[in-house]
N, C-alpha and C positions, 0 to 999 in steps of 0.2 A: 679277843673278847674283853670287855671291861670287867674289872674286878668289883663285885658287890658282896664280897665275903662278910657275912654277919649282918647285912642289912635286912630289915624287916619290911616286906613288901606285900601290899594288898592288891589283888587284881580282881575287879568285878567282871561279871560276864565271862568267867573263866572256864565254862563248861565245854567250849568249842571255839573254833576259829581263832581270831586274833588273841582273845583272852587266854586260851589254852596254850598257844604258842608263846605268848609273853611270859606266862607263868613258868613254862619249861625253860625258857631262855634265862630268866632271872635265877632259877634254881641251879642251872648249869654254871652260872657265874658266881655261885656261892651264897646267894641270898636265901633267907628263910621266907617262905611264901604262904600267904593266906589265900586260898582259892574261894571265891564267892560267886554264887549263882543261885537261881531258883531250882535248878535240876540237881538234887542231892546226889543221886546215883552217879552222875557224870563227874562231878567234882571230887567225890570220894574215890572213884576209880582213878582219876588223874593224880590225886594226892598219893595213892598207893604206887602208881607208876613212877612218880618223881622220887619217892622215898626208896623204892626198890633200886633205883639208879644211883643212890647215894646222896640225893638231895634232901631237903627238909621242907615239907609242906603239910598244911592242915586244911581241911575243908570246912567252910562255914556257909550253910544255906542262908540266903538272904534275898529279899526283893528290895532293890535299891529305891523303889518308889515308896517305901515305908520307912519313916524316920527311925522307928524303934529297931527295925532290922539292921539299919546302917549303924546305929549305936552299938548293937550287939556284935556286929562285924569288927568294928574298931576295938572293942573291948576284948574280943577273941585274940586279936593280934597282940595287944598289950599283955594279955595273960600268958600267951604262948611264947612271945619273944621279947617282952619288956618295953616295946616302943613301936612307933610307926615311922619308918624313914621315907617310904614311897607309897603313894596311892595311885593306881591306874584306874581312872573312871572310864571303863570300857563298855559296860553293859548298855545295850541299846536294842530297840526293836523297830522294824520297818512296817509291821502290821498295825492297823489294817490299811492296805493300799486302796484308796478310794477317792473319787472326786469329792471336794469339800461339800458340795450341795447334797451329796448322798451319804455323807459320813455318819457313822453312829456316834453320838455325843459321848457316850460312856467309854467306848473303845478309844476314841480320839483323846479323851482325857487321860486314860490309862497310859497311852503312849507318851504323853507329856510328862506324866509322873515318872516314867523311867528315863526318858531321854533328856529331860531338863531338870526336874526336881531331884532325880537321882544324883546328878552332878552337884547340885546345890547341897544336898544332904551330905555327900561325901566331903565336900569342902568345909561345910559347917562343922563336921565332926572332927576332922583332922587338923584344921588350921590352928585352933587354940593349942593343941599339943605341939605342933611344929613351931609355932611362934614362941612358945615358952622355951623350947630347946634351941631356937634360932637355927634350925636345920630341917630340911625336908624338901621333897619334890612331889608335886601332883601333876600327872599327865592326863588331860582330858581328851578322849578320842572325838575328834570333830569330823567334818565332812564337807565336801564341796557344796552340799545341800545347804550349808549355813549361809551361803551367799548367792546361790543360784536356785531360783524357784523352779519347781518341777511339778508337772501335773500328777495328781493323785498322792502327792507326798506332803500335803500341808502340815500334817502332824510332825513329820520327820524334819522338814525344812525349818519349821518354827522352833522345834525343840533344839536342833543343832545351832540355829542362829542365837538362841538364848544362851546355850552352853558356851558358845564362842565369846559372848560378852561377859559371862561369868568368869571365864579364864582371864580376860583383861582386867576386870574389876578386882578379882581375888589377888592377882599378882601385884597390883598397885597397893593393896592393903597389907600384903604379907610382910612379916618382919624380915630384916636383913638376914640372909642365909636361907630363906624359904623361897622356893620357886614354884610358879604355876605356869604351865605351858600346854598348848594344844597340838595335836597331830591330826592332819587330814590325810588319811592313807590312800585315797582314791578308791577305785573299785577293786575289791579283794575276792579271791575265789573261796567264798564261804557259803553256808546255807542261806544267808540273806540274799545273795545274788540269785540263788535258785528261785526264791520267792519272787524277787523282782522280775526275773525273766518270765515266769509263769503268768504274772499279772498282765503283761503286754502293754502297760501304760507308761508313757513318756520314753524318750530316747534311750535311757539307761537300760531299759528292759530289752532293747534290741541290739545291744552290744554283743559282739562275738565273744564267747567265753574265753577265748585265747588271750584277750587283752587284760584279763583280771590278773593281778599280781598274787603270788602265794602269801598265805597268812604269816609266814615267818619273816617276811620283809618288814611289815609294820612292827613286829616284835623286836627285830633288831634296831629299828629306828627309835622305838620307845627306850630301849636301854641306852642308846646313844644320847638321846635327849636328857637322860638322867645324869650324864657325866658333864664335866665342865664345858665340853664342846657344844652343849645345847644352850648354854647361858645367854648367848646373844639373841636368842629367840624368845626369851621369857615374856609371858603375857600375850604372845601372839600364837597364831596357828601356823605350823610348819606343814607344807604340802609335800607329800611323798611323790607327787607327780613331777616335781622339779628335778631335772637331771642333776643339777649341782648338789642338791640335798642327797640324792641317791648316792652320788659319788662320795660325799663326806661320810655317809653311813657305811659305805663300802659295799653297796649293792651293785648289781650289774648295770 
Protein backbone atom coordinates (compact mmCIF):
# COMPACT_ATOMS: atom_id res chain seq x y z
CA UNK A 1 0.00 0.00 0.00
CA UNK A 2 1.23 3.50 -0.86
CA UNK A 3 2.19 5.76 2.05
CA UNK A 4 -0.02 8.84 2.44
CA UNK A 5 1.08 9.59 5.98
CA UNK A 6 0.01 13.10 6.99
CA UNK A 7 -1.69 13.91 3.68
CA UNK A 8 -4.99 15.81 3.92
CA UNK A 9 -7.62 14.19 1.69
CA UNK A 10 -11.22 15.15 0.88
CA UNK A 11 -13.57 12.48 -0.49
CA UNK A 12 -16.98 13.57 -1.71
CA UNK A 13 -19.85 11.11 -1.86
CA UNK A 14 -18.15 9.33 1.04
CA UNK A 15 -21.31 7.91 2.63
CA UNK A 16 -21.23 4.61 0.73
CA UNK A 17 -19.78 2.67 -2.19
CA UNK A 18 -16.62 3.91 -3.88
CA UNK A 19 -16.43 7.01 -1.69
CA UNK A 20 -16.58 5.11 1.59
CA UNK A 21 -14.04 2.52 0.45
CA UNK A 22 -11.72 5.27 -0.80
CA UNK A 23 -11.90 7.14 2.49
CA UNK A 24 -11.09 3.97 4.43
CA UNK A 25 -8.20 3.13 2.11
CA UNK A 26 -6.64 6.59 2.47
CA UNK A 27 -7.04 6.48 6.25
CA UNK A 28 -5.41 3.05 6.37
CA UNK A 29 -2.50 4.50 4.38
CA UNK A 30 -1.98 7.23 6.98
CA UNK A 31 -3.94 10.12 5.48
CA UNK A 32 -6.19 12.53 7.38
CA UNK A 33 -9.57 12.36 5.67
CA UNK A 34 -12.55 14.69 5.35
CA UNK A 35 -15.68 12.67 4.58
CA UNK A 36 -18.24 14.66 2.64
CA UNK A 37 -21.80 13.73 1.62
CA UNK A 38 -25.38 14.87 2.01
CA UNK A 39 -26.09 11.98 4.41
CA UNK A 40 -24.81 13.29 7.76
CA UNK A 41 -25.52 10.15 9.77
CA UNK A 42 -23.66 7.87 7.38
CA UNK A 43 -20.47 9.91 7.15
CA UNK A 44 -20.42 10.57 10.89
CA UNK A 45 -20.69 6.82 11.50
CA UNK A 46 -17.90 6.16 9.00
CA UNK A 47 -15.70 8.81 10.64
CA UNK A 48 -16.25 7.09 14.00
CA UNK A 49 -15.33 3.74 12.44
CA UNK A 50 -12.12 5.11 10.92
CA UNK A 51 -11.09 6.87 14.12
CA UNK A 52 -11.81 3.78 16.22
CA UNK A 53 -9.49 1.82 13.93
CA UNK A 54 -6.66 4.28 14.58
CA UNK A 55 -7.16 6.56 11.57
CA UNK A 56 -8.05 10.22 11.42
CA UNK A 57 -11.31 11.38 9.86
CA UNK A 58 -13.86 14.16 10.21
CA UNK A 59 -17.31 14.41 8.65
CA UNK A 60 -18.54 17.47 6.77
CA UNK A 61 -22.09 17.45 5.42
CA UNK A 62 -22.17 19.04 1.97
CA UNK A 63 -24.14 19.10 -1.25
CA UNK A 64 -21.49 19.47 -3.97
CA UNK A 65 -24.10 21.08 -6.20
CA UNK A 66 -23.94 24.15 -3.93
CA UNK A 67 -20.88 26.38 -4.11
CA UNK A 68 -21.17 27.54 -0.50
CA UNK A 69 -21.23 23.92 0.71
CA UNK A 70 -18.08 23.14 -1.26
CA UNK A 71 -16.34 26.23 0.12
CA UNK A 72 -17.24 25.13 3.65
CA UNK A 73 -15.96 21.60 2.91
CA UNK A 74 -12.57 22.94 1.81
CA UNK A 75 -12.34 25.25 4.81
CA UNK A 76 -13.14 22.32 7.13
CA UNK A 77 -10.18 20.44 5.72
CA UNK A 78 -7.87 23.43 6.12
CA UNK A 79 -9.10 24.11 9.64
CA UNK A 80 -8.72 20.47 10.66
CA UNK A 81 -5.51 19.54 8.86
CA UNK A 82 -3.94 22.80 7.68
CA UNK A 83 -4.02 22.07 3.94
CA UNK A 84 -5.65 20.12 1.11
CA UNK A 85 -3.36 17.62 -0.61
CA UNK A 86 -5.88 15.47 -2.46
CA UNK A 87 -9.50 15.94 -3.56
CA UNK A 88 -11.52 12.99 -4.83
CA UNK A 89 -14.57 14.29 -6.71
CA UNK A 90 -16.63 11.13 -6.35
CA UNK A 91 -20.16 12.38 -5.60
CA UNK A 92 -22.61 11.52 -8.36
CA UNK A 93 -26.22 10.51 -8.98
CA UNK A 94 -27.91 8.33 -11.59
CA UNK A 95 -31.44 9.52 -10.74
CA UNK A 96 -33.72 10.25 -12.46
CA UNK A 97 -33.37 7.54 -15.11
CA UNK A 98 -35.79 8.63 -17.80
CA UNK A 99 -36.09 9.16 -21.56
CA UNK A 100 -35.10 12.71 -22.42
CA UNK A 101 -38.53 13.53 -23.87
CA UNK A 102 -40.20 12.54 -20.59
CA UNK A 103 -37.55 13.93 -18.21
CA UNK A 104 -38.38 16.35 -15.42
CA UNK A 105 -36.46 19.60 -16.10
CA UNK A 106 -35.90 20.37 -12.44
CA UNK A 107 -34.64 16.88 -11.59
CA UNK A 108 -32.47 16.80 -14.74
CA UNK A 109 -30.92 20.11 -13.73
CA UNK A 110 -30.27 18.89 -10.18
CA UNK A 111 -28.37 15.89 -11.56
CA UNK A 112 -26.20 18.23 -13.64
CA UNK A 113 -25.58 20.33 -10.52
CA UNK A 114 -24.08 17.31 -8.78
CA UNK A 115 -22.43 15.39 -11.63
CA UNK A 116 -20.92 18.35 -13.48
CA UNK A 117 -21.10 21.55 -11.47
CA UNK A 118 -20.02 19.65 -8.36
CA UNK A 119 -16.78 18.71 -10.12
CA UNK A 120 -16.28 22.30 -11.26
CA UNK A 121 -16.94 23.65 -7.76
CA UNK A 122 -14.41 21.23 -6.28
CA UNK A 123 -11.77 22.20 -8.81
CA UNK A 124 -12.52 25.90 -8.44
CA UNK A 125 -12.15 25.68 -4.67
CA UNK A 126 -8.91 23.68 -4.44
CA UNK A 127 -6.88 24.71 -7.48
CA UNK A 128 -5.92 28.14 -6.13
CA UNK A 129 -4.68 26.49 -2.92
CA UNK A 130 -2.81 23.72 -4.72
CA UNK A 131 -1.36 26.08 -7.32
CA UNK A 132 -0.01 28.33 -4.57
CA UNK A 133 1.73 25.35 -2.93
CA UNK A 134 2.67 23.79 -6.31
CA UNK A 135 1.44 20.49 -4.96
CA UNK A 136 -1.77 18.49 -5.03
CA UNK A 137 -3.87 15.91 -6.85
CA UNK A 138 -7.52 15.98 -7.91
CA UNK A 139 -9.13 12.71 -9.01
CA UNK A 140 -12.47 13.06 -10.79
CA UNK A 141 -14.59 9.92 -10.97
CA UNK A 142 -15.65 9.51 -14.56
CA UNK A 143 -17.60 6.84 -16.43
CA UNK A 144 -17.83 5.08 -19.74
CA UNK A 145 -21.01 7.14 -20.04
CA UNK A 146 -18.79 10.16 -20.74
CA UNK A 147 -18.16 8.81 -24.24
CA UNK A 148 -20.96 6.27 -24.78
CA UNK A 149 -24.57 7.52 -25.11
CA UNK A 150 -27.13 5.41 -23.26
CA UNK A 151 -30.91 5.51 -23.32
CA UNK A 152 -32.45 7.11 -20.25
CA UNK A 153 -29.14 8.53 -19.06
CA UNK A 154 -28.97 11.89 -20.88
CA UNK A 155 -28.35 13.71 -17.58
CA UNK A 156 -25.62 11.27 -16.50
CA UNK A 157 -23.90 10.99 -19.88
CA UNK A 158 -23.91 14.76 -20.39
CA UNK A 159 -22.64 15.41 -16.86
CA UNK A 160 -19.84 12.86 -17.09
CA UNK A 161 -18.82 14.06 -20.57
CA UNK A 162 -18.54 17.59 -19.20
CA UNK A 163 -16.57 16.37 -16.19
CA UNK A 164 -14.16 14.53 -18.49
CA UNK A 165 -13.46 17.77 -20.33
CA UNK A 166 -13.07 19.64 -17.03
CA UNK A 167 -10.36 17.13 -16.08
CA UNK A 168 -8.45 17.84 -19.29
CA UNK A 169 -8.84 21.62 -19.05
CA UNK A 170 -7.95 21.83 -15.37
CA UNK A 171 -4.84 19.72 -15.80
CA UNK A 172 -3.64 22.01 -18.59
CA UNK A 173 -4.12 25.05 -16.39
CA UNK A 174 -2.68 23.56 -13.21
CA UNK A 175 0.65 24.76 -11.89
CA UNK A 176 3.70 22.51 -12.07
CA UNK A 177 3.36 19.93 -9.31
CA UNK A 178 -0.46 19.92 -9.41
CA UNK A 179 -2.21 17.03 -11.12
CA UNK A 180 -5.79 16.47 -12.29
CA UNK A 181 -6.80 13.02 -13.47
CA UNK A 182 -9.96 11.00 -14.11
CA UNK A 183 -10.88 7.42 -13.28
CA UNK A 184 -13.56 5.49 -15.16
CA UNK A 185 -14.18 2.50 -12.89
CA UNK A 186 -16.64 0.57 -15.04
CA UNK A 187 -19.66 -1.06 -13.41
CA UNK A 188 -19.26 -1.33 -9.65
CA UNK A 189 -21.34 -3.29 -7.13
CA UNK A 190 -22.95 -0.31 -5.40
CA UNK A 191 -26.45 1.02 -4.67
CA UNK A 192 -26.32 2.82 -8.02
CA UNK A 193 -26.28 -0.50 -9.86
CA UNK A 194 -29.38 -1.59 -7.93
CA UNK A 195 -31.22 1.49 -9.22
CA UNK A 196 -29.95 0.92 -12.75
CA UNK A 197 -31.07 -2.72 -12.78
CA UNK A 198 -34.50 -1.79 -11.42
CA UNK A 199 -35.01 0.75 -14.22
CA UNK A 200 -34.76 -1.88 -16.96
CA UNK A 201 -33.58 0.85 -19.37
CA UNK A 202 -30.56 0.32 -21.69
CA UNK A 203 -28.12 -2.62 -21.76
CA UNK A 204 -26.37 -1.73 -18.50
CA UNK A 205 -29.55 -2.53 -16.56
CA UNK A 206 -29.49 -6.04 -17.98
CA UNK A 207 -25.94 -6.92 -16.98
CA UNK A 208 -25.50 -9.91 -14.71
CA UNK A 209 -24.63 -8.57 -11.24
CA UNK A 210 -21.65 -10.94 -11.14
CA UNK A 211 -19.77 -8.77 -13.66
CA UNK A 212 -19.71 -5.72 -11.36
CA UNK A 213 -16.39 -5.15 -9.59
CA UNK A 214 -16.23 -4.56 -5.82
CA UNK A 215 -16.05 -0.95 -4.62
CA UNK A 216 -12.61 -1.41 -3.08
CA UNK A 217 -11.10 -1.90 -6.55
CA UNK A 218 -11.72 1.73 -7.63
CA UNK A 219 -10.55 2.82 -4.18
CA UNK A 220 -7.21 1.07 -4.70
CA UNK A 221 -6.97 2.58 -8.18
CA UNK A 222 -7.57 6.09 -6.83
CA UNK A 223 -4.73 5.73 -4.33
CA UNK A 224 -2.51 4.39 -7.10
CA UNK A 225 -3.35 7.36 -9.34
CA UNK A 226 -2.30 9.73 -6.54
CA UNK A 227 1.22 8.28 -6.56
CA UNK A 228 3.92 8.94 -9.15
CA UNK A 229 2.71 5.86 -11.01
CA UNK A 230 -0.37 7.79 -12.11
CA UNK A 231 1.49 10.78 -13.57
CA UNK A 232 1.60 9.49 -17.17
CA UNK A 233 -2.21 9.65 -17.24
CA UNK A 234 -2.63 13.23 -15.97
CA UNK A 235 -5.42 15.10 -17.74
CA UNK A 236 -6.96 11.91 -19.06
CA UNK A 237 -9.47 9.29 -17.93
CA UNK A 238 -8.00 5.99 -16.82
CA UNK A 239 -10.26 3.01 -17.45
CA UNK A 240 -10.35 0.32 -14.82
CA UNK A 241 -11.78 -2.00 -17.46
CA UNK A 242 -8.30 -2.07 -19.03
CA UNK A 243 -6.53 -5.29 -17.96
CA UNK A 244 -3.14 -3.55 -18.10
CA UNK A 245 -4.33 -0.84 -15.70
CA UNK A 246 -5.74 -3.46 -13.36
CA UNK A 247 -2.39 -5.24 -13.39
CA UNK A 248 -0.52 -2.01 -12.61
CA UNK A 249 -2.86 -1.26 -9.72
CA UNK A 250 -2.36 -4.81 -8.45
CA UNK A 251 -5.92 -6.03 -8.96
CA UNK A 252 -6.90 -9.51 -10.07
